[in-house]
C-alpha positions as MATLAB code, in Angstrom:
seq = 'MLKIKEAVIVEGRYDKIKLSSIVDAPIIETNGFRVFSDREKQNLIRKIADVRGILVFTDSDGAGFVIRNFLKGTVDKSKIKHCYIPQIEGKEKRKSQKSKEGFLGVEGVSDDLIIEAIKRSGAVIIGEDMPDENKIKKSDLFCLGLTGTENAEKNRKKLLKYLNLPQYLSTNAMLTALNCLYSFEELRNIVNKIITN';
ca = [
     117.623  167.927   53.886;
     115.751  164.785   52.603;
     112.296  165.385   52.366;
     110.606  161.899   51.831;
     107.048  160.455   52.074;
     106.872  157.862   54.554;
     107.065  158.436   58.006;
     109.977  157.200   59.972;
     110.025  154.693   62.719;
     112.736  154.947   65.188;
     113.596  153.083   68.580;
     114.307  156.407   70.765;
     114.558  159.754   71.624;
     117.910  160.206   70.596;
     117.314  158.626   66.658;
     114.745  161.102   66.485;
     116.869  163.857   67.208;
     119.454  162.767   65.078;
     117.060  162.208   62.009;
     115.112  165.432   62.583;
     118.458  167.226   60.948;
     118.795  165.039   58.065;
     115.176  163.827   56.880;
     112.333  166.454   56.444;
     109.457  163.519   57.433;
     107.210  162.887   60.031;
     109.554  160.571   63.021;
     107.543  158.206   65.001;
     109.148  156.737   68.145;
     108.356  153.108   69.203;
     109.813  153.872   72.916;
     111.916  150.752   72.698;
     110.140  147.551   73.187;
     107.178  149.743   74.752;
     105.091  149.565   71.580;
     105.334  145.465   71.934;
     102.477  146.295   74.776;
     101.667  149.838   73.951;
      98.236  148.932   71.695;
      97.331  152.914   71.056;
     101.153  152.905   69.678;
     100.306  150.017   67.086;
      97.379  151.790   66.090;
      98.542  155.048   65.129;
     101.666  153.227   63.632;
      98.920  151.226   61.097;
      97.046  154.426   60.535;
      99.965  156.255   59.327;
     101.565  153.269   57.611;
      98.135  152.957   55.738;
      98.008  156.953   54.145;
     101.517  157.130   53.771;
     103.882  154.214   54.158;
     106.147  154.054   57.044;
     110.387  153.647   56.996;
     111.457  151.438   59.884;
     115.098  152.512   60.942;
     116.349  150.868   64.318;
     119.406  149.575   65.117;
     121.659  147.146   63.646;
     121.755  145.480   66.851;
     120.022  142.038   68.116;
     116.889  144.821   69.994;
     116.791  146.812   66.702;
     115.980  143.325   64.741;
     113.376  142.179   67.412;
     111.426  145.634   66.966;
     111.412  145.858   63.310;
     109.967  141.887   63.283;
     107.204  143.048   65.253;
     106.435  145.832   62.977;
     106.812  143.579   60.378;
     103.953  141.392   61.873;
     101.686  144.504   62.497;
     101.730  146.768   59.814;
     100.454  145.831   55.904;
     103.585  144.368   54.322;
     102.897  146.405   50.993;
     102.810  149.576   53.407;
     106.355  149.454   55.184;
     109.828  149.770   54.036;
     113.192  148.933   55.880;
     116.370  151.507   56.335;
     119.129  149.587   57.495;
     122.472  150.553   59.123;
     125.655  148.806   58.973;
     127.000  146.996   61.971;
     129.763  149.573   63.067;
     131.607  148.979   66.568;
     131.773  151.920   68.475;
     129.927  153.962   70.988;
     127.638  156.935   71.293;
     129.356  160.142   72.596;
     126.995  160.741   75.039;
     127.370  157.105   76.469;
     130.016  156.020   78.785;
     130.342  152.924   77.574;
     129.484  150.677   74.121;
     126.176  149.274   73.611;
     125.387  145.476   74.338;
     126.543  144.029   71.642;
     129.039  147.469   70.888;
     127.672  148.943   67.868;
     126.733  152.257   67.081;
     123.184  152.722   66.772;
     120.893  155.229   64.343;
     122.351  158.290   66.412;
     125.699  156.950   66.064;
     126.161  156.756   62.670;
     127.348  159.427   60.168;
     124.877  161.508   58.299;
     126.188  160.543   55.358;
     125.706  156.598   56.027;
     121.833  157.726   57.053;
     121.059  159.189   53.950;
     123.094  156.540   51.924;
     120.916  154.067   53.641;
     117.767  155.653   53.036;
     118.230  155.948   49.278;
     118.923  152.676   49.221;
     115.659  151.507   51.374;
     113.318  152.582   47.797;
     111.723  155.382   50.285;
     110.140  157.868   48.213;
     111.891  161.097   47.728;
     110.405  164.197   47.172;
     111.349  167.372   45.183;
     112.534  170.468   47.517;
     110.530  172.556   46.276;
     107.236  170.853   47.343;
     104.963  173.286   49.343;
     104.005  172.395   52.557;
     100.818  174.988   52.306;
      98.214  172.466   53.897;
     100.506  171.250   56.742;
      98.828  171.613   59.751;
     101.051  173.982   61.635;
     101.171  174.659   65.807;
      99.366  178.110   64.962;
      96.189  176.027   63.532;
      96.136  174.054   66.722;
      96.133  177.415   68.511;
      93.066  178.900   65.937;
      91.528  175.468   66.572;
      91.443  175.712   70.174;
      93.759  172.838   70.840;
      96.090  174.949   72.542;
      96.897  178.188   73.960;
      92.851  178.129   75.353;
      90.609  177.701   78.273;
      89.553  174.811   77.140;
      92.241  173.455   74.769;
      93.055  170.004   77.042;
      89.396  168.914   76.980;
      89.394  169.641   73.347;
      92.454  167.759   72.733;
      91.383  164.893   74.605;
      87.994  165.181   72.593;
      89.927  164.903   69.719;
      92.468  162.231   70.415;
      89.745  160.166   71.413;
      88.000  160.703   68.499;
      90.422  159.841   66.181;
      91.728  156.836   68.141;
      95.189  158.330   68.602;
      96.710  157.428   71.970;
      95.689  160.128   74.960;
      99.339  160.226   76.074;
     100.155  162.546   73.151;
     102.446  165.594   73.992;
     101.298  168.911   71.549;
     104.357  167.951   69.359;
     103.908  164.244   68.870;
      99.750  165.201   68.091;
     100.711  167.450   65.797;
     103.275  165.118   64.075;
     100.513  161.933   64.233;
      97.897  165.062   62.718;
     100.282  165.807   59.420;
     100.622  161.929   58.768;
      96.858  161.268   58.866;
      94.819  164.342   57.741;
      95.041  167.740   55.846;
      94.360  170.864   57.493;
      91.058  171.303   55.845;
      90.005  167.192   57.252;
      91.391  168.696   61.078;
      89.456  172.091   60.846;
      86.177  169.840   59.538;
      87.020  167.540   62.298;
      86.949  170.257   64.681;
      84.324  171.684   64.124;
      82.196  168.520   64.229;
      83.187  167.103   67.780;
      83.882  170.237   69.135;
      81.538  172.805   68.213;
      78.587  170.400   69.164;
];
């Protein structure tokens, strides 16, 4: 598995599923063109870019380039890297027919092509033996009262609002965002400040 410093930005759920078996990094979905009108998602991507940089990994079709160009105009150019897959004709296994332009998307290309594309992108590849001791885990969210407790939902909403993160984030998406932006110690201090007061 390739561990990289940058967070990876993909178009949709199936791209995220594909990449999560190859790349050890936070993966954020744009939800296709929805990102154009989703100010909260734009702010989240900008914040993550400021902290760790982003690697844009969209399909090689017209829609993928429109999303890529939109993100270029949204994020500081020094914080963004681009990963390109070749245009390969074909269709994904889960689809009944080819896409509009007839090319495979991120989810349809081979793992080897994805790894090669990431290496060519200039992404910072981290040694496999890097410890994750400061990574926020689901069990930490429970201990902080953000999951599995009586007031967990209220606490999560309070935290998301305080951090200016999208209110609709699922627990898993919130965990990904938090790991992009904060250490466990920083999160614990924030939670103690806003929830216990």
